[in-house]
PDB file with one MODEL, atoms N, CA, C and O in Angstrom:
MODEL        1
ATOM      1  N   MET A   1       0.846  -1.174   0.000  1.00  0.00           N
ATOM      2  CA  MET A   1       0.000   0.000   0.000  1.00  0.00           C
ATOM      3  C   MET A   1       0.893   1.239   0.000  1.00  0.00           C
ATOM      4  O   MET A   1       1.829   1.348   0.792  1.00  0.00           O
ATOM      5  N   LYS A   2       0.588   2.158  -0.894  1.00  0.00           N
ATOM      6  CA  LYS A   2       1.357   3.399  -0.955  1.00  0.00           C
ATOM      7  C   LYS A   2       0.972   4.288   0.224  1.00  0.00           C
ATOM      8  O   LYS A   2      -0.135   4.208   0.758  1.00  0.00           O
ATOM      9  N   ASN A   3       1.930   5.146   0.615  1.00  0.00           N
ATOM     10  CA  ASN A   3       1.635   6.049   1.724  1.00  0.00           C
ATOM     11  C   ASN A   3       2.491   7.307   1.638  1.00  0.00           C
ATOM     12  O   ASN A   3       3.450   7.377   0.869  1.00  0.00           O
ATOM     13  N   ARG A   4       2.124   8.288   2.437  1.00  0.00           N
ATOM     14  CA  ARG A   4       2.830   9.563   2.501  1.00  0.00           C
ATOM     15  C   ARG A   4       3.612   9.699   3.804  1.00  0.00           C
ATOM     16  O   ARG A   4       3.982  10.805   4.198  1.00  0.00           O
ATOM     17  N   LEU A   5       3.858   8.591   4.463  1.00  0.00           N
ATOM     18  CA  LEU A   5       4.473   8.623   5.788  1.00  0.00           C
ATOM     19  C   LEU A   5       5.846   9.301   5.781  1.00  0.00           C
ATOM     20  O   LEU A   5       6.114  10.172   6.609  1.00  0.00           O
ATOM     21  N   GLU A   6       6.704   8.908   4.858  1.00  0.00           N
ATOM     22  CA  GLU A   6       8.044   9.500   4.818  1.00  0.00           C
ATOM     23  C   GLU A   6       7.978  11.006   4.582  1.00  0.00           C
ATOM     24  O   GLU A   6       8.695  11.766   5.232  1.00  0.00           O
ATOM     25  N   ALA A   7       7.129  11.438   3.662  1.00  0.00           N
ATOM     26  CA  ALA A   7       7.001  12.870   3.374  1.00  0.00           C
ATOM     27  C   ALA A   7       6.489  13.634   4.591  1.00  0.00           C
ATOM     28  O   ALA A   7       6.984  14.720   4.895  1.00  0.00           O
ATOM     29  N   LEU A   8       5.505  13.076   5.285  1.00  0.00           N
ATOM     30  CA  LEU A   8       4.989  13.728   6.497  1.00  0.00           C
ATOM     31  C   LEU A   8       6.062  13.820   7.573  1.00  0.00           C
ATOM     32  O   LEU A   8       6.230  14.856   8.216  1.00  0.00           O
ATOM     33  N   ARG A   9       6.776  12.735   7.755  1.00  0.00           N
ATOM     34  CA  ARG A   9       7.815  12.691   8.786  1.00  0.00           C
ATOM     35  C   ARG A   9       8.923  13.703   8.486  1.00  0.00           C
ATOM     36  O   ARG A   9       9.332  14.465   9.362  1.00  0.00           O
ATOM     37  N   LYS A  10       9.400  13.704   7.247  1.00  0.00           N
ATOM     38  CA  LYS A  10      10.492  14.611   6.876  1.00  0.00           C
ATOM     39  C   LYS A  10      10.063  16.070   6.918  1.00  0.00           C
ATOM     40  O   LYS A  10      10.852  16.942   7.282  1.00  0.00           O
ATOM     41  N   ALA A  11       8.808  16.342   6.544  1.00  0.00           N
ATOM     42  CA  ALA A  11       8.313  17.721   6.571  1.00  0.00           C
ATOM     43  C   ALA A  11       8.326  18.299   7.984  1.00  0.00           C
ATOM     44  O   ALA A  11       8.422  19.512   8.172  1.00  0.00           O
ATOM     45  N   ARG A  12       8.230  17.423   8.957  1.00  0.00           N
ATOM     46  CA  ARG A  12       8.242  17.872  10.361  1.00  0.00           C
ATOM     47  C   ARG A  12       9.598  17.699  11.023  1.00  0.00           C
ATOM     48  O   ARG A  12       9.750  17.968  12.215  1.00  0.00           O
ATOM     49  N   GLY A  13      10.581  17.251  10.257  1.00  0.00           N
ATOM     50  CA  GLY A  13      11.932  17.109  10.781  1.00  0.00           C
ATOM     51  C   GLY A  13      12.073  16.017  11.829  1.00  0.00           C
ATOM     52  O   GLY A  13      12.864  16.136  12.765  1.00  0.00           O
ATOM     53  N   ILE A  14      11.301  14.957  11.662  1.00  0.00           N
ATOM     54  CA  ILE A  14      11.306  13.853  12.626  1.00  0.00           C
ATOM     55  C   ILE A  14      12.109  12.697  12.052  1.00  0.00           C
ATOM     56  O   ILE A  14      11.915  12.319  10.896  1.00  0.00           O
ATOM     57  N   LYS A  15      13.000  12.138  12.842  1.00  0.00           N
ATOM     58  CA  LYS A  15      13.773  10.971  12.420  1.00  0.00           C
ATOM     59  C   LYS A  15      12.935   9.707  12.590  1.00  0.00           C
ATOM     60  O   LYS A  15      12.004   9.669  13.394  1.00  0.00           O
ATOM     61  N   GLN A  16      13.281   8.673  11.821  1.00  0.00           N
ATOM     62  CA  GLN A  16      12.573   7.398  11.947  1.00  0.00           C
ATOM     63  C   GLN A  16      12.608   6.904  13.390  1.00  0.00           C
ATOM     64  O   GLN A  16      11.607   6.403  13.902  1.00  0.00           O
ATOM     65  N   GLU A  17      13.757   7.046  14.042  1.00  0.00           N
ATOM     66  CA  GLU A  17      13.911   6.579  15.422  1.00  0.00           C
ATOM     67  C   GLU A  17      12.964   7.305  16.369  1.00  0.00           C
ATOM     68  O   GLU A  17      12.387   6.695  17.270  1.00  0.00           O
ATOM     69  N   GLU A  18      12.808   8.602  16.163  1.00  0.00           N
ATOM     70  CA  GLU A  18      11.921   9.400  17.013  1.00  0.00           C
ATOM     71  C   GLU A  18      10.458   8.985  16.833  1.00  0.00           C
ATOM     72  O   GLU A  18       9.714   8.855  17.806  1.00  0.00           O
ATOM     73  N   LEU A  19      10.062   8.781  15.585  1.00  0.00           N
ATOM     74  CA  LEU A  19       8.692   8.366  15.316  1.00  0.00           C
ATOM     75  C   LEU A  19       8.439   6.980  15.893  1.00  0.00           C
ATOM     76  O   LEU A  19       7.394   6.728  16.492  1.00  0.00           O
ATOM     77  N   ALA A  20       9.399   6.089  15.709  1.00  0.00           N
ATOM     78  CA  ALA A  20       9.267   4.726  16.231  1.00  0.00           C
ATOM     79  C   ALA A  20       9.095   4.736  17.745  1.00  0.00           C
ATOM     80  O   ALA A  20       8.249   4.022  18.283  1.00  0.00           O
ATOM     81  N   GLU A  21       9.888   5.535  18.422  1.00  0.00           N
ATOM     82  CA  GLU A  21       9.800   5.613  19.877  1.00  0.00           C
ATOM     83  C   GLU A  21       8.440   6.154  20.320  1.00  0.00           C
ATOM     84  O   GLU A  21       7.841   5.650  21.270  1.00  0.00           O
ATOM     85  N   ALA A  22       7.966   7.177  19.627  1.00  0.00           N
ATOM     86  CA  ALA A  22       6.676   7.775  19.990  1.00  0.00           C
ATOM     87  C   ALA A  22       5.529   6.791  19.803  1.00  0.00           C
ATOM     88  O   ALA A  22       4.543   6.835  20.539  1.00  0.00           O
ATOM     89  N   LEU A  23       5.657   5.901  18.819  1.00  0.00           N
ATOM     90  CA  LEU A  23       4.581   4.951  18.515  1.00  0.00           C
ATOM     91  C   LEU A  23       4.804   3.575  19.135  1.00  0.00           C
ATOM     92  O   LEU A  23       3.984   2.669  18.982  1.00  0.00           O
ATOM     93  N   GLU A  24       5.927   3.436  19.836  1.00  0.00           N
ATOM     94  CA  GLU A  24       6.279   2.174  20.499  1.00  0.00           C
ATOM     95  C   GLU A  24       6.410   1.013  19.514  1.00  0.00           C
ATOM     96  O   GLU A  24       5.906  -0.085  19.748  1.00  0.00           O
ATOM     97  N   VAL A  25       7.107   1.292  18.395  1.00  0.00           N
ATOM     98  CA  VAL A  25       7.463   0.264  17.419  1.00  0.00           C
ATOM     99  C   VAL A  25       8.949   0.397  17.123  1.00  0.00           C
ATOM    100  O   VAL A  25       9.598   1.318  17.618  1.00  0.00           O
ATOM    101  N   SER A  26       9.489  -0.505  16.328  1.00  0.00           N
ATOM    102  CA  SER A  26      10.912  -0.425  15.994  1.00  0.00           C
ATOM    103  C   SER A  26      11.141   0.534  14.828  1.00  0.00           C
ATOM    104  O   SER A  26      10.220   0.841  14.071  1.00  0.00           O
ATOM    105  N   ARG A  27      12.377   1.000  14.696  1.00  0.00           N
ATOM    106  CA  ARG A  27      12.736   1.847  13.567  1.00  0.00           C
ATOM    107  C   ARG A  27      12.559   1.068  12.270  1.00  0.00           C
ATOM    108  O   ARG A  27      12.189   1.638  11.243  1.00  0.00           O
ATOM    109  N   GLN A  28      12.824  -0.240  12.318  1.00  0.00           N
ATOM    110  CA  GLN A  28      12.660  -1.080  11.140  1.00  0.00           C
ATOM    111  C   GLN A  28      11.204  -1.106  10.677  1.00  0.00           C
ATOM    112  O   GLN A  28      10.932  -1.147   9.477  1.00  0.00           O
ATOM    113  N   THR A  29      10.273  -1.083  11.626  1.00  0.00           N
ATOM    114  CA  THR A  29       8.853  -1.047  11.267  1.00  0.00           C
ATOM    115  C   THR A  29       8.535   0.232  10.511  1.00  0.00           C
ATOM    116  O   THR A  29       7.820   0.195   9.510  1.00  0.00           O
ATOM    117  N   ILE A  30       9.051   1.350  10.970  1.00  0.00           N
ATOM    118  CA  ILE A  30       8.811   2.629  10.288  1.00  0.00           C
ATOM    119  C   ILE A  30       9.414   2.586   8.885  1.00  0.00           C
ATOM    120  O   ILE A  30       8.774   3.011   7.923  1.00  0.00           O
ATOM    121  N   GLY A  31      10.631   2.080   8.765  1.00  0.00           N
ATOM    122  CA  GLY A  31      11.272   1.969   7.453  1.00  0.00           C
ATOM    123  C   GLY A  31      10.480   1.078   6.513  1.00  0.00           C
ATOM    124  O   GLY A  31      10.316   1.400   5.337  1.00  0.00           O
ATOM    125  N   SER A  32       9.991  -0.033   7.024  1.00  0.00           N
ATOM    126  CA  SER A  32       9.205  -0.955   6.201  1.00  0.00           C
ATOM    127  C   SER A  32       7.881  -0.336   5.769  1.00  0.00           C
ATOM    128  O   SER A  32       7.431  -0.551   4.644  1.00  0.00           O
ATOM    129  N   LEU A  33       7.260   0.429   6.657  1.00  0.00           N
ATOM    130  CA  LEU A  33       6.032   1.140   6.295  1.00  0.00           C
ATOM    131  C   LEU A  33       6.301   2.148   5.183  1.00  0.00           C
ATOM    132  O   LEU A  33       5.563   2.216   4.201  1.00  0.00           O
ATOM    133  N   GLU A  34       7.361   2.926   5.350  1.00  0.00           N
ATOM    134  CA  GLU A  34       7.685   3.963   4.370  1.00  0.00           C
ATOM    135  C   GLU A  34       7.999   3.375   3.002  1.00  0.00           C
ATOM    136  O   GLU A  34       7.688   3.982   1.977  1.00  0.00           O
ATOM    137  N   ASN A  35       8.610   2.203   2.979  1.00  0.00           N
ATOM    138  CA  ASN A  35       8.986   1.564   1.713  1.00  0.00           C
ATOM    139  C   ASN A  35       7.884   0.684   1.135  1.00  0.00           C
ATOM    140  O   ASN A  35       8.066   0.083   0.077  1.00  0.00           O
ATOM    141  N   GLY A  36       6.751   0.601   1.812  1.00  0.00           N
ATOM    142  CA  GLY A  36       5.634  -0.179   1.315  1.00  0.00           C
ATOM    143  C   GLY A  36       5.796  -1.681   1.453  1.00  0.00           C
ATOM    144  O   GLY A  36       5.069  -2.448   0.822  1.00  0.00           O
ATOM    145  N   ARG A  37       6.747  -2.104   2.274  1.00  0.00           N
ATOM    146  CA  ARG A  37       6.962  -3.541   2.482  1.00  0.00           C
ATOM    147  C   ARG A  37       6.048  -4.100   3.564  1.00  0.00           C
ATOM    148  O   ARG A  37       5.933  -5.316   3.721  1.00  0.00           O
ATOM    149  N   TYR A  38       5.401  -3.215   4.303  1.00  0.00           N
ATOM    150  CA  TYR A  38       4.589  -3.631   5.440  1.00  0.00           C
ATOM    151  C   TYR A  38       3.365  -2.740   5.511  1.00  0.00           C
ATOM    152  O   TYR A  38       3.476  -1.517   5.425  1.00  0.00           O
ATOM    153  N   ASN A  39       2.210  -3.341   5.666  1.00  0.00           N
ATOM    154  CA  ASN A  39       0.976  -2.586   5.893  1.00  0.00           C
ATOM    155  C   ASN A  39       0.694  -2.577   7.389  1.00  0.00           C
ATOM    156  O   ASN A  39       0.801  -3.613   8.045  1.00  0.00           O
ATOM    157  N   PRO A  40       0.338  -1.429   7.930  1.00  0.00           N
ATOM    158  CA  PRO A  40       0.147  -1.333   9.377  1.00  0.00           C
ATOM    159  C   PRO A  40      -1.122  -2.025   9.845  1.00  0.00           C
ATOM    160  O   PRO A  40      -2.077  -2.202   9.088  1.00  0.00           O
ATOM    161  N   SER A  41      -1.104  -2.407  11.099  1.00  0.00           N
ATOM    162  CA  SER A  41      -2.347  -2.854  11.725  1.00  0.00           C
ATOM    163  C   SER A  41      -3.262  -1.639  11.804  1.00  0.00           C
ATOM    164  O   SER A  41      -2.802  -0.503  11.691  1.00  0.00           O
ATOM    165  N   ILE A  42      -4.526  -1.872  11.993  1.00  0.00           N
ATOM    166  CA  ILE A  42      -5.466  -0.752  12.102  1.00  0.00           C
ATOM    167  C   ILE A  42      -5.110   0.120  13.309  1.00  0.00           C
ATOM    168  O   ILE A  42      -5.245   1.342  13.252  1.00  0.00           O
ATOM    169  N   LEU A  43      -4.660  -0.500  14.391  1.00  0.00           N
ATOM    170  CA  LEU A  43      -4.260   0.258  15.578  1.00  0.00           C
ATOM    171  C   LEU A  43      -3.079   1.177  15.267  1.00  0.00           C
ATOM    172  O   LEU A  43      -3.085   2.347  15.650  1.00  0.00           O
ATOM    173  N   LEU A  44      -2.070   0.653  14.577  1.00  0.00           N
ATOM    174  CA  LEU A  44      -0.910   1.474  14.230  1.00  0.00           C
ATOM    175  C   LEU A  44      -1.305   2.580  13.258  1.00  0.00           C
ATOM    176  O   LEU A  44      -0.795   3.696  13.359  1.00  0.00           O
ATOM    177  N   ALA A  45      -2.193   2.294  12.330  1.00  0.00           N
ATOM    178  CA  ALA A  45      -2.659   3.323  11.392  1.00  0.00           C
ATOM    179  C   ALA A  45      -3.332   4.468  12.149  1.00  0.00           C
ATOM    180  O   ALA A  45      -3.101   5.637  11.841  1.00  0.00           O
ATOM    181  N   PHE A  46      -4.166   4.133  13.139  1.00  0.00           N
ATOM    182  CA  PHE A  46      -4.807   5.168  13.948  1.00  0.00           C
ATOM    183  C   PHE A  46      -3.779   5.951  14.757  1.00  0.00           C
ATOM    184  O   PHE A  46      -3.889   7.172  14.872  1.00  0.00           O
ATOM    185  N   LYS A  47      -2.780   5.269  15.320  1.00  0.00           N
ATOM    186  CA  LYS A  47      -1.735   5.959  16.084  1.00  0.00           C
ATOM    187  C   LYS A  47      -0.975   6.945  15.202  1.00  0.00           C
ATOM    188  O   LYS A  47      -0.674   8.063  15.620  1.00  0.00           O
ATOM    189  N   LEU A  48      -0.666   6.517  13.972  1.00  0.00           N
ATOM    190  CA  LEU A  48       0.042   7.402  13.047  1.00  0.00           C
ATOM    191  C   LEU A  48      -0.802   8.620  12.705  1.00  0.00           C
ATOM    192  O   LEU A  48      -0.298   9.743  12.704  1.00  0.00           O
ATOM    193  N   ALA A  49      -2.072   8.408  12.417  1.00  0.00           N
ATOM    194  CA  ALA A  49      -2.957   9.525  12.083  1.00  0.00           C
ATOM    195  C   ALA A  49      -3.065  10.492  13.254  1.00  0.00           C
ATOM    196  O   ALA A  49      -3.005  11.707  13.063  1.00  0.00           O
ATOM    197  N   ARG A  50      -3.220   9.976  14.439  1.00  0.00           N
ATOM    198  CA  ARG A  50      -3.317  10.828  15.619  1.00  0.00           C
ATOM    199  C   ARG A  50      -2.010  11.599  15.838  1.00  0.00           C
ATOM    200  O   ARG A  50      -2.028  12.791  16.145  1.00  0.00           O
ATOM    201  N   TYR A  51      -0.889  10.912  15.679  1.00  0.00           N
ATOM    202  CA  TYR A  51       0.425  11.544  15.875  1.00  0.00           C
ATOM    203  C   TYR A  51       0.593  12.740  14.930  1.00  0.00           C
ATOM    204  O   TYR A  51       1.063  13.803  15.337  1.00  0.00           O
ATOM    205  N   PHE A  52       0.202  12.551  13.660  1.00  0.00           N
ATOM    206  CA  PHE A  52       0.383  13.614  12.679  1.00  0.00           C
ATOM    207  C   PHE A  52      -0.815  14.567  12.599  1.00  0.00           C
ATOM    208  O   PHE A  52      -0.790  15.524  11.825  1.00  0.00           O
ATOM    209  N   GLY A  53      -1.859  14.314  13.391  1.00  0.00           N
ATOM    210  CA  GLY A  53      -3.017  15.199  13.407  1.00  0.00           C
ATOM    211  C   GLY A  53      -3.772  15.205  12.093  1.00  0.00           C
ATOM    212  O   GLY A  53      -4.245  16.247  11.639  1.00  0.00           O
ATOM    213  N   THR A  54      -3.880  14.034  11.488  1.00  0.00           N
ATOM    214  CA  THR A  54      -4.550  13.912  10.199  1.00  0.00           C
ATOM    215  C   THR A  54      -5.387  12.640  10.187  1.00  0.00           C
ATOM    216  O   THR A  54      -5.571  12.004  11.224  1.00  0.00           O
ATOM    217  N   THR A  55      -5.887  12.275   9.029  1.00  0.00           N
ATOM    218  CA  THR A  55      -6.686  11.059   8.919  1.00  0.00           C
ATOM    219  C   THR A  55      -5.842   9.918   8.343  1.00  0.00           C
ATOM    220  O   THR A  55      -4.803  10.151   7.726  1.00  0.00           O
ATOM    221  N   ILE A  56      -6.294   8.714   8.551  1.00  0.00           N
ATOM    222  CA  ILE A  56      -5.629   7.548   7.975  1.00  0.00           C
ATOM    223  C   ILE A  56      -5.576   7.692   6.452  1.00  0.00           C
ATOM    224  O   ILE A  56      -4.558   7.382   5.834  1.00  0.00           O
ATOM    225  N   GLU A  57      -6.670   8.159   5.851  1.00  0.00           N
ATOM    226  CA  GLU A  57      -6.740   8.314   4.406  1.00  0.00           C
ATOM    227  C   GLU A  57      -5.733   9.326   3.869  1.00  0.00           C
ATOM    228  O   GLU A  57      -5.313   9.229   2.716  1.00  0.00           O
ATOM    229  N   ASP A  58      -5.341  10.298   4.695  1.00  0.00           N
ATOM    230  CA  ASP A  58      -4.340  11.281   4.276  1.00  0.00           C
ATOM    231  C   ASP A  58      -2.927  10.703   4.310  1.00  0.00           C
ATOM    232  O   ASP A  58      -2.017  11.261   3.696  1.00  0.00           O
ATOM    233  N   ILE A  59      -2.737   9.602   5.014  1.00  0.00           N
ATOM    234  CA  ILE A  59      -1.417   8.977   5.098  1.00  0.00           C
ATOM    235  C   ILE A  59      -1.306   7.804   4.129  1.00  0.00           C
ATOM    236  O   ILE A  59      -0.325   7.681   3.394  1.00  0.00           O
ATOM    237  N   PHE A  60      -2.320   6.948   4.137  1.00  0.00           N
ATOM    238  CA  PHE A  60      -2.278   5.717   3.348  1.00  0.00           C
ATOM    239  C   PHE A  60      -3.196   5.826   2.137  1.00  0.00           C
ATOM    240  O   PHE A  60      -4.337   6.273   2.246  1.00  0.00           O
ATOM    241  N   ILE A  61      -2.682   5.413   0.982  1.00  0.00           N
ATOM    242  CA  ILE A  61      -3.400   5.524  -0.265  1.00  0.00           C
ATOM    243  C   ILE A  61      -3.843   4.134  -0.710  1.00  0.00           C
ATOM    244  O   ILE A  61      -3.026   3.286  -1.069  1.00  0.00           O
ATOM    245  N   TYR A  62      -5.138   3.928  -0.677  1.00  0.00           N
ATOM    246  CA  TYR A  62      -5.703   2.628  -1.076  1.00  0.00           C
ATOM    247  C   TYR A  62      -6.025   2.659  -2.551  1.00  0.00           C
ATOM    248  O   TYR A  62      -6.746   3.537  -3.025  1.00  0.00           O
ATOM    249  N   GLU A  63      -5.480   1.686  -3.280  1.00  0.00           N
ATOM    250  CA  GLU A  63      -5.762   1.567  -4.708  1.00  0.00           C
ATOM    251  C   GLU A  63      -6.312   0.186  -4.973  1.00  0.00           C
ATOM    252  O   GLU A  63      -5.698  -0.815  -4.604  1.00  0.00           O
ATOM    253  N   GLU A  64      -7.474   0.126  -5.614  1.00  0.00           N
ATOM    254  CA  GLU A  64      -8.051  -1.162  -5.962  1.00  0.00           C
ATOM    255  C   GLU A  64      -7.344  -1.712  -7.192  1.00  0.00           C
ATOM    256  O   GLU A  64      -6.779  -0.965  -7.991  1.00  0.00           O
ATOM    257  N   ASP A  65      -7.387  -3.037  -7.328  1.00  0.00           N
ATOM    258  CA  ASP A  65      -6.717  -3.700  -8.444  1.00  0.00           C
ATOM    259  C   ASP A  65      -7.421  -3.498  -9.768  1.00  0.00           C
ATOM    260  O   ASP A  65      -6.838  -3.758 -10.821  1.00  0.00           O
ATOM    261  N   GLY A  66      -8.646  -3.046  -9.741  1.00  0.00           N
ATOM    262  CA  GLY A  66      -9.402  -2.885 -10.964  1.00  0.00           C
ATOM    263  C   GLY A  66     -10.118  -4.156 -11.385  1.00  0.00           C
ATOM    264  O   GLY A  66     -10.554  -4.280 -12.529  1.00  0.00           O
ATOM    265  N   THR A  67     -10.240  -5.109 -10.453  1.00  0.00           N
ATOM    266  CA  THR A  67     -10.921  -6.370 -10.763  1.00  0.00           C
ATOM    267  C   THR A  67     -12.375  -6.296 -10.398  1.00  0.00           C
ATOM    268  O   THR A  67     -13.109  -7.266 -10.587  1.00  0.00           O
TER     269      THR A  67
ENDMDL
END
């Protein structure tokens, strides 16, 4: 799933380590989210939205396969 997580984080001058600590996950989890290798749990998606003061839809971009 595509997302704007890296852009949001960098725009606020936050390091991956800082975001990971605030959300109680590993830095590797943040890196995997940013690279699209990992989709967050619904709980983590809500935590990210709350942290950035936005909606889940503003962070994560859902694209249907067209089937």
